[in-house]
LUMGU-345303 format. One record per residue (C-alpha): x, y, z. Coordinates in steps of 0.1 Angstrom, whole numbers, plus 5000, padded with zeros to 4 digits. Layout:
! residues N
XYZ;...
//
This chain:
! residues 616
481247965142;483747685138;486347875160;486048105190;487848435196;490948365217;491248005207;494647855200;494947635169;497847395166;499647575195;500647865172;497648045158;495548275181;492148345167;491348715169;487948745152;485748625124;485948815091;483348635069;481648305066;479448085043;477747745048;481047555045;483947795052;484948075075;487748335074;489448475105;492148715115;494648515135;498048605151;501248415157;502948405191;504648735184;501348915176;501848925138;498548925119;497648645094;494548535075;493048185082;490448015061;488947695075;486647455058;484047235074;484646925053;481146765057;479547085044;482047155016;480647074981;482346774965;483446984934;485647184957;487446864970;490146664953;491646354967;490346435001;491746795002;490247134994;491347254960;491947614972;494447484998;496147254972;496547544947;497647784975;500447554984;501647534947;501347894937;504348104948;504748454933;505248804945;502048924928;499848654943;498948604980;501248354997;500148055019;502148035051;500747715067;497947465065;496647185088;493647005101;491247065130;488446855145;485646925170;482346755180;480846855146;483446685125;486746735106;488047065092;491047175072;492547525072;495147735055;497048045068;498148315044;499848655046;497448905061;495849165039;498349435050;497349715027;494449865007;492149674984;492149814950;488449864952;488950074983;491550294965;489250344935;486250424958;488350684976;489950854946;487350804919;489950704893;493750654892;496350824871;497450644840;500850594855;499650434887;496950224869;499450094844;501849994871;499149804890;497949644858;501449524848;501849364883;498549184880;499549054846;502848924860;500848724885;498648594857;501548514835;503048294862;499648114868;498948054831;502447904826;502547704858;502847334848;499947264824;498447604833;495947734858;493448024859;492448264886;488848304874;487748574898;489748894891;487949214901;488949524922;488049354954;490549074948;493549294941;495449404972;498149674973;500449534999;501849775024;504549525032;506049564997;505449934991;502149904973;502849614950;499649464936;498849104947;496048884934;494148744964;491248484969;492348164952;488947994959;488147974922;491447864907;491247584881;492947444851;491647534816;488347364810;485047374790;481847264808;480347304843;482647504866;484447304893;483947584918;481247794933;480148064908;477548244930;479948504943;481648584909;481148934895;479848894859;480849254851;484449144849;483748814832;483748754794;480748614776;482548284770;482548214808;478748244808;478547934787;481247744807;484447814787;487247914810;490747984796;493448254798;491448494777;488748514804;491448614830;492848874806;489349014799;488749044837;492149204843;491549454815;488149534830;489849624863;492349834843;489350014827;487850074862;491150224875;491350464846;487650574846;486350504881;483550304864;482749934860;482849804824;479649904805;478450094836;476449804849;475149834885;473449554904;470649574929;471549414963;469049124960;469849014924;470648654916;473648554896;471448464866;469748814868;473148984870;474448794839;471348884820;471849254829;475449244818;474549074785;471849334778;474249624784;476949484761;474349404734;472849754735;476049944738;478349724717;482149754723;483449924754;483350304755;486850444758;486050814752;487050904788;490650764784;493151014770;496050794761;495650654726;497750344733;495750264764;492550304745;493550044719;494749804746;491449824765;489349794733;491249474724;491349334760;487549384764;486549294728;483249114728;484448874700;486548584714;489048584686;489348964687;490848954722;494448894733;495348534732;497848534760;499248754787;502548804769;500748984740;499049244762;502149294783;504149364751;501649624740;501549784775;505349824779;505949964745;507550304750;507150274788;510450334806;509150284842;510950034864;508049794863;507949804825;511749754822;511449454845;508649304824;510549374792;513649204805;511748894816;509948864783;513248884765;514748614787;511848384781;512148424743;515848354744;515548044766;512347894754;513847624732;516447524758;513847474786;510947274772;510447044802;509747234834;507147284861;507747654866;508747904838;512447984839;511648354844;509748284877;512148034893;513848294916;511148524930;513648694953;515448854924;512249044914;512649394925;509849594941;508649884918;509450234931;506750464942;505350704917;506751054915;506751354893;510451374887;513451154895;516951274904;520251114897;520751064935;517950804935;515451024952;512251174937;510951524935;507251594942;506151924927;504352184948;500652154952;498151964974;495852035003;498552115029;497652125066;493952065058;494851695054;496251675089;493851585117;494551775149;497951925157;496452275156;498952425180;501852295160;500352405127;499652755140;503152785154;504752685121;502552925102;503753215124;507353115131;508452945099;506052955069;505453335071;509253395068;509653145041;506853275019;507053655025;510553755016;509754135017;508454105052;511553905063;513854175048;511854455064;512254305098;515654155091;514353805099;516753525090;514953235072;514952915093;517352655081;515552335091;513752155119;513751815136;510351645141;510751385168;508551165190;506950825192;506650625160;503450625141;502450985150;502751105114;506051295113;506951215077;503351285066;503451615084;506651705066;505051645032;501951845041;504252125054;505752135019;502352155004;501352435028;504352645017;503952554980;507552414980;508652114961;509251804983;511951544984;511651255008;514851065015;514650735035;517550545049;516850265024;517050504995;520550615003;521650305022;524150174998;525250524990;525550645026;527250345041;529550255012;529250534987;531050864982;530451195000;529851334965;526451164964;525351354995;526551684979;524651584947;521451534968;521551894981;522552024946;519351854932;517252014959;518752354951;518052304914;514452244923;514252524948;512252614968;512452264982;511652095014;514251825018;513051565043;515251295058;513251015074;514850835103;517551105104;519550925131;520450665104;522050935083;523951135109;524650905139;526651055167;530351045159;531150975196;530150615188;532050345170;531850475134;533950375105;536050655088;533850655058;530650695078;532250965100;533351155068;529851135054;528451285087;530851565082;529651605046;526051635059;527151905084;528752105056;525752085034;523352175062;525252495069;522952785059;521252585032;518152815035;520153065014;519952814985;516152774988;516352455008;514452395040;515452065058;513051865078;514451575097;512251315114;513451065140;512150835167;515550845184;516851205184;519251115211;521250915185;521651215162;525051375162;524751685185;526551915160;523551875136;521252035161;522952365165;521752705152;522452745114;521752375107;518652215123;517352535140;514252405156;513352075174;509652005175;508151725196;505251555178;503151405206;500551125208;497251235194;494751355220;491051275220;490151555196;492951455172;491851095173;488251195165;489451395135;491651115123;488750865123;486651115103;489551175079;490350805073;486650715070;485950995045;484850865011;484250505024;480750345026;479850405063;476750365085;475950545118;479550635128;480150815161;483750935158;483651075194;483050725208;485750575185;488250835198;487450745234;487850365226;491150425208;492850605237;496650545234;496450475197;498750675173;497850795138;499250475121;497250255146;493950445137;494750425100;495250045104;492050005124;489950185097;491649995069;491149665087;487449735092;487149845056;488749525044;486249315064;483349515051;484549495015;484749115018;481149105030;479949375006;478649575036;478949925050;481550005076;479650025109;480350155144;480149805158;482649675133;485049955141;484749905178;485349535174;488349605153;489749845179;489349575206;491249325185;494249545178;496649655205;498150005204;501650015191;502950245219;502750115255;502950325286;506550235293;507650345258;505650665260;507350745293;510750705276;509650955249;508551205274;511851185291;513551215257;511451535251;512651685284;516251615273;515651775239;514052075255;517252105275;519252125242;516852395231;517452595262;521252555259;521052695224;518752975235;515952845213;512352885224;510252575230;508352495198;506552175207;503652095230;503652165267;
//
């Protein structure tokens, strides 16, 4: 190893652990002084092949410093390092804070056409930028393992691993080809011709995999096969089968796009990214498609006026490119989305058995069985507040509660109504509840509820105080309109007390830190469907004492990312090492504050003559 765990590089990068290595380069997880994670790749220059070097610098580092786009991984820093074995150079990039596309496909089998198209369009936007950058450059290694769905940007697709970037060329590749996946490469690349059509072919192959859950031409490799053997197997499959089989894809337009994008004849394929993007967005009114359509129109209108430029006009200001919204079944005029009833309900939640059983008896039974409620003259509950430490799955629990009841589900985040709530009219709030009523029965979930209804005893403006009053009006007996409100909050002490009285938010439920049993079940749930080897979830639960649900999900995703890069199974040793390298997000002092907050909230419950509904 070039670096050691715990080592400090350039007085700012703490080495956490090794992710992967080869004879000339190593990749590490590092952290800055604030504990934020980053990805470091360091090259041992004396071992690095000459074809990967240009003017004394590693080509990947040079390209990473040039390429700046929201759909491509970003370099944050670079520098040099020396030890007794010689000189090295390194680059630091945004950490892989999300799922790899390969991991999502492996978990789900295949993606919906809507989700796959969104990811494909975002990949193509990254390629469009690269192909039009200066005299043009290519990615050359697009496959599901090199597409990350960044959690920092709400699942936006980013192309990662710039170790094979080059300009257009014909001849011997100026990069290492041993780790390329020939299943996503066009035949032209096998004879040394690399241009934009090869990138488009690979990206379309990834699109095919998203839609079908299969690799193109269903080629599978044995673990010990050489690159030459893999290419021969791919060529044989394409020769025997002919053009790609699209029978498993329902959408006629997508069938034609894939057939042309994966055409075996060079001149039968798309010649540039703009062509395939134009076909893909035709008739598509999603926000991603509208964004692409607008930018293509801008480029057409301004092409003649901007002949000399290093970056295309459409990519000059990346901050203006909006993040696509999450996928949903139906969208309301109040900028929120309706998820129709269905799903696995409480079976998707690890642990929390006491809370689930209480809600089945005290809430769900009354909501679902109207005849029983009328017979015993039971008043349907109006809503409940889920509160407790961050990362314990309160919003996820709310969604699964909706599935358990069979109700529709609307999640409203502070950012969704931010511009409406702070500066907008009270009518928008009323419209939100009206939409929930029109889609009744509906679970209406407000995430970070304290941002919507802060205590009016504080220094609120008149507009905000008026909107709190509007919320109070709408919350009054909304169960009669088929609406059940779930509010989540990490700071329930900041919520206006009037909201927490009977007839509005009837119940206050403390969602605690997961115990050992819950942590064990969480590891099993998050590892389900992933390639694993000799996993002892009981031991993992013990090692992860003090970790909340989001911490455990992050640990599993982290280990899965490392295993995916190394094309290995997720092992017990890897998971334990990952746990040891990640601190729990809730410390003892903060947990004590939440326990004190719980005692205070239980006091509110007693004042309102409401029974305790959380954990004791």
